[in-house]
C-alpha positions, -999 to 999 in steps of 0.1 A, spaced: 0 0 0 11 35 -7 5 68 12 14 104 6 20 126 36 14 163 28 26 188 54 48 219 53 64 208 86 93 184 80 90 171 116 53 162 111 61 145 77 88 125 94 65 114 123 37 104 99 61 87 75 76 66 104 41 57 116 29 47 81 61 28 72 59 8 105 24 -5 94 35 -15 59 30 16 37 54 29 11 54 66 19 58 96 -5 62 130 11 51 165 -2 56 199 14 23 214 2 -7 206 -20 9 217 -52 40 195 -46 16 166 -38 -4 171 -70 29 172 -90 41 140 -74 7 122 -79 8 132 -116 41 112 -118 33 82 -96 -4 79 -100 -31 74 -73 -21 62 -38 -42 44 -12 -44 73 12 -33 109 16 -26 124 50 -31 161 45 -24 192 66 -47 222 61 -24 252 65 3 251 39 17 276 13 9 275 -24 -20 250 -23 -35 244 11 -51 211 23 -86 222 16 -77 232 -20 -58 199 -24 -90 180 -14 -111 199 -39 -85 194 -66 -82 156 -60 -120 152 -59 -122 170 -93 -97 147 -109 -112 113 -120 -77 97 -121 -74 102 -84 -109 91 -76 -100 60 -55 -77 79 -31 -88 82 5 -82 116 21 -75 121 57 -70 156 70 -44 157 98 -44 193 110 -45 218 138 -77 233 123 -102 225 150 -131 248 142 -163 229 134 -168 249 102 -133 238 90 -141 201 98 -175 204 80 -159 222 50 -132 196 46 -157 167 48 -181 184 24 -152 190 -1 -145 152 -1 -122 144 28 -129 110 42 -116 115 77 -104 143 100 -77 140 126 -68 170 149 -32 176 159 -17 165 182 -24 130 172 -13 95 183 -4 64 163 -36 48 177 -58 76 164 -42 73 129 -46 35 130 -83 39 140 -90 63 112 -72 40 87 -94 11 99 -125 33 94 -113 39 58 -109 1 53 -72 3 50 -44 -4 74 -20 -30 86 -10 -55 60 
């Protein structure tokens, strides 16, 4: 299984990469939504994207909208992993097509639980 971790924080990308690698995912990293779309254009659809909201160039919400508008990325699950805790932000992301929403700070157990809800996870 493959995942893309999209966050402008190198530390958060490393934490999520280590979590996802430990449960059997091949992990691609991107520093923002634009970088992620460029990488996906090259490698194709992945199983799940873990997406921060607040990033330069193309933020997480805009990334979700772009992915859901692209039929070649239709099967990708989208999990927002963000410090955006306002109910309006959660609703906006889910309405735009995010499948799950995790608020920072998070634990490995929370990520595993959300992956299980998406029907993906440990191999």
